[in-house]
C-alpha positions as CSV (number, residue, x, y, z in Angstrom):
1,M,105.1,8.9,50.6
2,N,106.5,11.4,53.2
3,S,105.0,14.8,52.6
4,T,106.1,17.7,54.8
5,K,103.5,20.4,55.4
6,S,104.5,24.0,56.0
7,P,103.3,25.3,59.4
8,R,100.0,27.1,59.5
9,W,100.0,29.2,62.6
10,V,96.7,29.9,64.5
11,P,96.2,32.1,67.6
12,R,94.6,31.0,70.9
13,A,91.2,32.4,70.0
14,V,91.0,30.1,67.0
15,V,92.1,27.1,69.1
16,C,89.4,27.9,71.7
17,S,86.8,28.2,69.1
18,R,87.9,25.0,67.3
19,Y,87.6,23.0,70.6
20,K,84.6,25.1,71.9
21,T,86.3,25.8,75.2
22,T,88.0,28.6,77.2
23,D,91.6,29.9,77.5
24,R,91.8,28.4,81.0
25,T,90.7,25.0,79.9
26,I,93.3,24.9,77.1
27,D,95.9,25.9,79.7
28,R,94.8,23.1,82.0
29,W,94.9,20.5,79.2
30,I,98.4,21.7,78.3
31,D,99.6,21.5,81.9
32,A,98.2,18.0,82.2
33,G,100.0,16.9,79.0
34,K,96.7,16.3,77.3
35,F,97.0,18.9,74.5
36,P,99.7,20.3,72.3
37,P,101.3,23.5,73.7
38,P,101.7,26.6,71.5
39,Q,105.1,27.5,70.0
40,V,106.9,30.8,70.4
41,I,107.1,32.2,66.9
42,G,108.2,35.7,67.9
43,V,108.6,38.1,70.8
44,N,105.6,37.5,73.0
45,T,103.9,35.7,70.2
46,F,102.6,32.2,70.7
47,R,100.7,30.2,68.1
48,W,99.6,26.6,67.4
49,N,100.8,24.8,64.3
50,L,97.5,23.8,62.7
51,N,99.2,20.6,61.3
52,V,100.0,19.5,64.9
53,L,96.4,20.2,65.9
54,D,95.2,18.1,62.9
55,E,97.6,15.3,64.1
56,Y,96.1,15.6,67.6
57,D,92.6,15.4,66.3
58,A,93.3,12.4,64.2
59,D,94.4,10.4,67.2
60,P,94.2,12.2,70.6
61,D,95.1,9.2,72.7
62,G,98.0,8.3,70.4
63,W,99.3,11.9,70.6
64,K,99.1,11.9,74.4
65,E,100.9,8.6,74.6
66,Q,103.7,9.7,72.2
67,H,104.3,12.9,74.1
68,A,104.0,11.3,77.6
69,T,106.7,8.9,76.7
70,G,108.9,11.5,75.1
71,Q,108.7,10.2,71.6
72,I,108.9,12.8,68.9
73,T,106.9,12.9,65.7
74,E,108.3,13.8,62.3
75,Q,106.3,17.0,62.4
76,S,107.6,18.1,65.8
77,K,111.2,17.5,64.6
78,L,110.5,20.1,61.9
79,D,109.0,22.5,64.3
80,V,112.1,22.8,66.4
């Protein structure tokens, strides 16, 4: 069964709280390719898709491997 979830957008403060870390650490993880980057959803508005964070949480190493090799998940195809 292939169910598509609608994006649920969360701001940086929620992401920092969820992972119990700082803005700067999130930025370092993103720069290193170890964490999903936010998406632009409006003028100067960046948010994380909660579905992508859930996918990351389910298998962080798998997520990193997929994105390091340039593979695209079904969810990321929908986010474009």
